[in-house]
PQR file of N, CA, C, O and H, with PARSE charges and radii, in Angstrom:
ATOM      1  N   MET A   1      14.724 -53.391  73.357 -0.4000 1.5000
ATOM      2  CA  MET A   1      15.434 -52.212  73.783 -0.0000 2.0000
ATOM      3  C   MET A   1      15.569 -52.184  75.301  0.5500 1.7000
ATOM      4  O   MET A   1      16.594 -51.758  75.831 -0.5500 1.4000
ATOM      5  N   PHE A   2      14.540 -52.635  75.989 -0.4000 1.5000
ATOM      6  CA  PHE A   2      14.582 -52.579  77.444 -0.0000 2.0000
ATOM      7  C   PHE A   2      15.422 -53.707  78.031  0.5500 1.7000
ATOM      8  O   PHE A   2      15.929 -53.587  79.146 -0.5500 1.4000
ATOM      9  H   PHE A   2      13.707 -52.981  75.558  0.4000 1.0000
ATOM     10  N   THR A   3      15.575 -54.803  77.288 -0.4000 1.5000
ATOM     11  CA  THR A   3      16.367 -55.905  77.814 -0.0000 2.0000
ATOM     12  C   THR A   3      17.852 -55.704  77.569  0.5500 1.7000
ATOM     13  O   THR A   3      18.675 -56.142  78.374 -0.5500 1.4000
ATOM     14  H   THR A   3      15.164 -54.901  76.382  0.4000 1.0000
ATOM     15  N   ARG A   4      18.211 -55.045  76.464 -0.4000 1.5000
ATOM     16  CA  ARG A   4      19.620 -54.788  76.153 -0.0000 2.0000
ATOM     17  C   ARG A   4      19.790 -53.352  75.663  0.5500 1.7000
ATOM     18  O   ARG A   4      20.006 -53.132  74.471 -0.5500 1.4000
ATOM     19  H   ARG A   4      17.543 -54.690  75.810  0.4000 1.0000
ATOM     20  N   PRO A   5      19.696 -52.366  76.570 -0.5600 1.5000
ATOM     21  CA  PRO A   5      19.769 -50.973  76.126  0.2800 2.0000
ATOM     22  C   PRO A   5      21.100 -50.612  75.487  0.5500 1.7000
ATOM     23  O   PRO A   5      21.135 -49.835  74.533 -0.5500 1.4000
ATOM     24  N   GLY A   6      22.192 -51.162  75.997 -0.4000 1.5000
ATOM     25  CA  GLY A   6      23.507 -50.845  75.440 -0.0000 2.0000
ATOM     26  C   GLY A   6      23.625 -51.277  73.991  0.5500 1.7000
ATOM     27  O   GLY A   6      24.221 -50.572  73.176 -0.5500 1.4000
ATOM     28  H   GLY A   6      22.163 -51.793  76.772  0.4000 1.0000
ATOM     29  N   HIS A   7      23.066 -52.423  73.667 -0.4000 1.5000
ATOM     30  CA  HIS A   7      23.118 -52.938  72.300 -0.0000 2.0000
ATOM     31  C   HIS A   7      22.373 -51.997  71.355  0.5500 1.7000
ATOM     32  O   HIS A   7      22.868 -51.681  70.273 -0.5500 1.4000
ATOM     33  H   HIS A   7      22.583 -52.996  74.329  0.4000 1.0000
ATOM     34  N   SER A   8      21.192 -51.553  71.759 -0.4000 1.5000
ATOM     35  CA  SER A   8      20.401 -50.655  70.916 -0.0000 2.0000
ATOM     36  C   SER A   8      21.097 -49.323  70.723  0.5500 1.7000
ATOM     37  O   SER A   8      21.113 -48.779  69.619 -0.5500 1.4000
ATOM     38  H   SER A   8      20.790 -51.810  72.638  0.4000 1.0000
ATOM     39  N   ILE A   9      21.678 -48.793  71.805 -0.4000 1.5000
ATOM     40  CA  ILE A   9      22.372 -47.507  71.715 -0.0000 2.0000
ATOM     41  C   ILE A   9      23.573 -47.627  70.786  0.5500 1.7000
ATOM     42  O   ILE A   9      23.829 -46.732  69.980 -0.5500 1.4000
ATOM     43  H   ILE A   9      21.665 -49.235  72.701  0.4000 1.0000
ATOM     44  N   ARG A  10      24.309 -48.728  70.896 -0.4000 1.5000
ATOM     45  CA  ARG A  10      25.485 -48.928  70.050 -0.0000 2.0000
ATOM     46  C   ARG A  10      25.084 -48.986  68.581  0.5500 1.7000
ATOM     47  O   ARG A  10      25.731 -48.361  67.741 -0.5500 1.4000
ATOM     48  H   ARG A  10      24.101 -49.454  71.551  0.4000 1.0000
ATOM     49  N   GLU A  11      24.030 -49.724  68.261 -0.4000 1.5000
ATOM     50  CA  GLU A  11      23.570 -49.801  66.872 -0.0000 2.0000
ATOM     51  C   GLU A  11      23.101 -48.447  66.377  0.5500 1.7000
ATOM     52  O   GLU A  11      23.351 -48.081  65.229 -0.5500 1.4000
ATOM     53  H   GLU A  11      23.504 -50.232  68.944  0.4000 1.0000
ATOM     54  N   PHE A  12      22.421 -47.698  67.242 -0.4000 1.5000
ATOM     55  CA  PHE A  12      21.919 -46.381  66.848 -0.0000 2.0000
ATOM     56  C   PHE A  12      23.082 -45.457  66.511  0.5500 1.7000
ATOM     57  O   PHE A  12      23.033 -44.725  65.523 -0.5500 1.4000
ATOM     58  H   PHE A  12      22.218 -47.996  68.175  0.4000 1.0000
ATOM     59  N   ILE A  13      24.128 -45.493  67.334 -0.4000 1.5000
ATOM     60  CA  ILE A  13      25.291 -44.634  67.102 -0.0000 2.0000
ATOM     61  C   ILE A  13      26.005 -45.035  65.812  0.5500 1.7000
ATOM     62  O   ILE A  13      26.515 -44.181  65.087 -0.5500 1.4000
ATOM     63  H   ILE A  13      24.168 -46.087  68.137  0.4000 1.0000
ATOM     64  N   GLU A  14      26.038 -46.328  65.533 -0.4000 1.5000
ATOM     65  CA  GLU A  14      26.720 -46.807  64.325 -0.0000 2.0000
ATOM     66  C   GLU A  14      25.913 -46.529  63.065  0.5500 1.7000
ATOM     67  O   GLU A  14      26.394 -46.775  61.959 -0.5500 1.4000
ATOM     68  H   GLU A  14      25.624 -47.022  66.121  0.4000 1.0000
ATOM     69  N   GLY A  15      24.709 -46.026  63.211 -0.4000 1.5000
ATOM     70  CA  GLY A  15      23.916 -45.654  62.050 -0.0000 2.0000
ATOM     71  C   GLY A  15      22.894 -46.691  61.630  0.5500 1.7000
ATOM     72  O   GLY A  15      22.252 -46.533  60.591 -0.5500 1.4000
ATOM     73  H   GLY A  15      24.318 -45.827  64.110  0.4000 1.0000
ATOM     74  N   LYS A  16      22.725 -47.751  62.414 -0.4000 1.5000
ATOM     75  CA  LYS A  16      21.736 -48.770  62.071 -0.0000 2.0000
ATOM     76  C   LYS A  16      20.398 -48.350  62.661  0.5500 1.7000
ATOM     77  O   LYS A  16      19.894 -48.973  63.595 -0.5500 1.4000
ATOM     78  H   LYS A  16      23.246 -47.880  63.258  0.4000 1.0000
ATOM     79  N   ARG A  17      19.832 -47.288  62.107 -0.4000 1.5000
ATOM     80  CA  ARG A  17      18.651 -46.681  62.707 -0.0000 2.0000
ATOM     81  C   ARG A  17      17.361 -47.189  62.085  0.5500 1.7000
ATOM     82  O   ARG A  17      16.278 -46.740  62.462 -0.5500 1.4000
ATOM     83  H   ARG A  17      20.242 -46.782  61.348  0.4000 1.0000
ATOM     84  N   VAL A  18      17.453 -48.105  61.151 -0.4000 1.5000
ATOM     85  CA  VAL A  18      16.250 -48.564  60.455 -0.0000 2.0000
ATOM     86  C   VAL A  18      15.309 -49.273  61.428  0.5500 1.7000
ATOM     87  O   VAL A  18      14.091 -49.115  61.345 -0.5500 1.4000
ATOM     88  H   VAL A  18      18.332 -48.470  60.845  0.4000 1.0000
ATOM     89  N   LYS A  19      15.883 -50.063  62.359 -0.4000 1.5000
ATOM     90  CA  LYS A  19      15.063 -50.834  63.282 -0.0000 2.0000
ATOM     91  C   LYS A  19      14.526 -49.985  64.422  0.5500 1.7000
ATOM     92  O   LYS A  19      13.607 -50.400  65.128 -0.5500 1.4000
ATOM     93  H   LYS A  19      16.872 -50.192  62.426  0.4000 1.0000
ATOM     94  N   HIS A  20      15.092 -48.803  64.606 -0.4000 1.5000
ATOM     95  CA  HIS A  20      14.768 -48.000  65.774 -0.0000 2.0000
ATOM     96  C   HIS A  20      13.819 -46.868  65.410  0.5500 1.7000
ATOM     97  O   HIS A  20      13.780 -46.407  64.269 -0.5500 1.4000
ATOM     98  H   HIS A  20      15.839 -48.466  64.033  0.4000 1.0000
ATOM     99  N   PHE A  21      13.064 -46.436  66.395 -0.4000 1.5000
ATOM    100  CA  PHE A  21      12.190 -45.285  66.193 -0.0000 2.0000
ATOM    101  C   PHE A  21      13.032 -44.024  66.098  0.5500 1.7000
ATOM    102  O   PHE A  21      14.137 -43.958  66.637 -0.5500 1.4000
ATOM    103  H   PHE A  21      13.095 -46.810  67.322  0.4000 1.0000
ATOM    104  N   LYS A  22      12.501 -43.031  65.410 -0.4000 1.5000
ATOM    105  CA  LYS A  22      13.171 -41.738  65.390 -0.0000 2.0000
ATOM    106  C   LYS A  22      13.069 -41.132  66.791  0.5500 1.7000
ATOM    107  O   LYS A  22      12.007 -41.183  67.413 -0.5500 1.4000
ATOM    108  H   LYS A  22      11.603 -43.085  64.972  0.4000 1.0000
ATOM    109  N   PRO A  23      14.159 -40.566  67.284 -0.5600 1.5000
ATOM    110  CA  PRO A  23      14.174 -40.081  68.677  0.2800 2.0000
ATOM    111  C   PRO A  23      13.060 -39.087  68.988  0.5500 1.7000
ATOM    112  O   PRO A  23      12.422 -39.189  70.036 -0.5500 1.4000
ATOM    113  N   LEU A  24      12.818 -38.132  68.104 -0.4000 1.5000
ATOM    114  CA  LEU A  24      11.783 -37.136  68.376 -0.0000 2.0000
ATOM    115  C   LEU A  24      10.400 -37.770  68.390  0.5500 1.7000
ATOM    116  O   LEU A  24       9.543 -37.384  69.185 -0.5500 1.4000
ATOM    117  H   LEU A  24      13.337 -38.048  67.253  0.4000 1.0000
ATOM    118  N   TRP A  25      10.183 -38.744  67.509 -0.4000 1.5000
ATOM    119  CA  TRP A  25       8.894 -39.436  67.481 -0.0000 2.0000
ATOM    120  C   TRP A  25       8.694 -40.203  68.777  0.5500 1.7000
ATOM    121  O   TRP A  25       7.599 -40.213  69.340 -0.5500 1.4000
ATOM    122  H   TRP A  25      10.879 -39.058  66.863  0.4000 1.0000
ATOM    123  N   LEU A  26       9.756 -40.844  69.248 -0.4000 1.5000
ATOM    124  CA  LEU A  26       9.668 -41.613  70.489 -0.0000 2.0000
ATOM    125  C   LEU A  26       9.362 -40.691  71.665  0.5500 1.7000
ATOM    126  O   LEU A  26       8.540 -41.030  72.517 -0.5500 1.4000
ATOM    127  H   LEU A  26      10.645 -40.836  68.791  0.4000 1.0000
ATOM    128  N   VAL A  27      10.005 -39.543  71.722 -0.4000 1.5000
ATOM    129  CA  VAL A  27       9.750 -38.578  72.795 -0.0000 2.0000
ATOM    130  C   VAL A  27       8.302 -38.101  72.747  0.5500 1.7000
ATOM    131  O   VAL A  27       7.656 -37.962  73.786 -0.5500 1.4000
ATOM    132  H   VAL A  27      10.672 -39.268  71.030  0.4000 1.0000
ATOM    133  N   ALA A  28       7.795 -37.852  71.546 -0.4000 1.5000
ATOM    134  CA  ALA A  28       6.412 -37.396  71.404 -0.0000 2.0000
ATOM    135  C   ALA A  28       5.433 -38.456  71.901  0.5500 1.7000
ATOM    136  O   ALA A  28       4.463 -38.134  72.587 -0.5500 1.4000
ATOM    137  H   ALA A  28       8.319 -37.965  70.702  0.4000 1.0000
ATOM    138  N   VAL A  29       5.682 -39.709  71.561 -0.4000 1.5000
ATOM    139  CA  VAL A  29       4.800 -40.795  71.990 -0.0000 2.0000
ATOM    140  C   VAL A  29       4.854 -40.964  73.505  0.5500 1.7000
ATOM    141  O   VAL A  29       3.819 -41.116  74.153 -0.5500 1.4000
ATOM    142  H   VAL A  29       6.470 -39.971  71.004  0.4000 1.0000
ATOM    143  N   LEU A  30       6.063 -40.937  74.068 -0.4000 1.5000
ATOM    144  CA  LEU A  30       6.190 -41.073  75.516 -0.0000 2.0000
ATOM    145  C   LEU A  30       5.509 -39.908  76.233  0.5500 1.7000
ATOM    146  O   LEU A  30       4.878 -40.097  77.273 -0.5500 1.4000
ATOM    147  H   LEU A  30       6.904 -40.814  73.541  0.4000 1.0000
ATOM    148  N   GLY A  31       5.636 -38.712  75.679 -0.4000 1.5000
ATOM    149  CA  GLY A  31       4.973 -37.553  76.260 -0.0000 2.0000
ATOM    150  C   GLY A  31       3.459 -37.699  76.228  0.5500 1.7000
ATOM    151  O   GLY A  31       2.772 -37.347  77.187 -0.5500 1.4000
ATOM    152  H   GLY A  31       6.148 -38.558  74.834  0.4000 1.0000
ATOM    153  N   ALA A  32       2.946 -38.219  75.120 -0.4000 1.5000
ATOM    154  CA  ALA A  32       1.502 -38.424  74.997 -0.0000 2.0000
ATOM    155  C   ALA A  32       1.023 -39.477  76.000  0.5500 1.7000
ATOM    156  O   ALA A  32      -0.009 -39.297  76.646 -0.5500 1.4000
ATOM    157  H   ALA A  32       3.505 -38.505  74.342  0.4000 1.0000
ATOM    158  N   LEU A  33       1.764 -40.560  76.126 -0.4000 1.5000
ATOM    159  CA  LEU A  33       1.397 -41.601  77.089 -0.0000 2.0000
ATOM    160  C   LEU A  33       1.440 -41.058  78.513  0.5500 1.7000
ATOM    161  O   LEU A  33       0.565 -41.359  79.325 -0.5500 1.4000
ATOM    162  H   LEU A  33       2.603 -40.706  75.602  0.4000 1.0000
ATOM    163  N   TYR A  34       2.450 -40.267  78.807 -0.4000 1.5000
ATOM    164  CA  TYR A  34       2.566 -39.675  80.136 -0.0000 2.0000
ATOM    165  C   TYR A  34       1.385 -38.742  80.413  0.5500 1.7000
ATOM    166  O   TYR A  34       0.895 -38.666  81.539 -0.5500 1.4000
ATOM    167  H   TYR A  34       3.161 -40.024  78.147  0.4000 1.0000
ATOM    168  N   GLY A  35       0.941 -38.044  79.387 -0.4000 1.5000
ATOM    169  CA  GLY A  35      -0.197 -37.149  79.541 -0.0000 2.0000
ATOM    170  C   GLY A  35      -1.485 -37.895  79.863  0.5500 1.7000
ATOM    171  O   GLY A  35      -2.348 -37.369  80.566 -0.5500 1.4000
ATOM    172  H   GLY A  35       1.339 -38.106  78.472  0.4000 1.0000
ATOM    173  N   PHE A  36      -1.619 -39.114  79.356 -0.4000 1.5000
ATOM    174  CA  PHE A  36      -2.819 -39.900  79.617 -0.0000 2.0000
ATOM    175  C   PHE A  36      -2.838 -40.484  81.023  0.5500 1.7000
ATOM    176  O   PHE A  36      -3.905 -40.796  81.552 -0.5500 1.4000
ATOM    177  H   PHE A  36      -0.917 -39.542  78.785  0.4000 1.0000
ATOM    178  N   LEU A  37      -1.670 -40.632  81.628 -0.4000 1.5000
ATOM    179  CA  LEU A  37      -1.600 -41.263  82.959 -0.0000 2.0000
ATOM    180  C   LEU A  37      -1.949 -40.324  84.085  0.5500 1.7000
ATOM    181  O   LEU A  37      -1.930 -40.723  85.250 -0.5500 1.4000
ATOM    182  H   LEU A  37      -0.804 -40.378  81.199  0.4000 1.0000
TER
END
């Protein structure tokens, strides 16, 4: 995702969300990691 963000975003928009994390779950994890730092 970090090497080709456009590719991931395009797949997500097209509905190929199986490989990707759910957006709210990802936000929750990033928030938790940020809280630990």
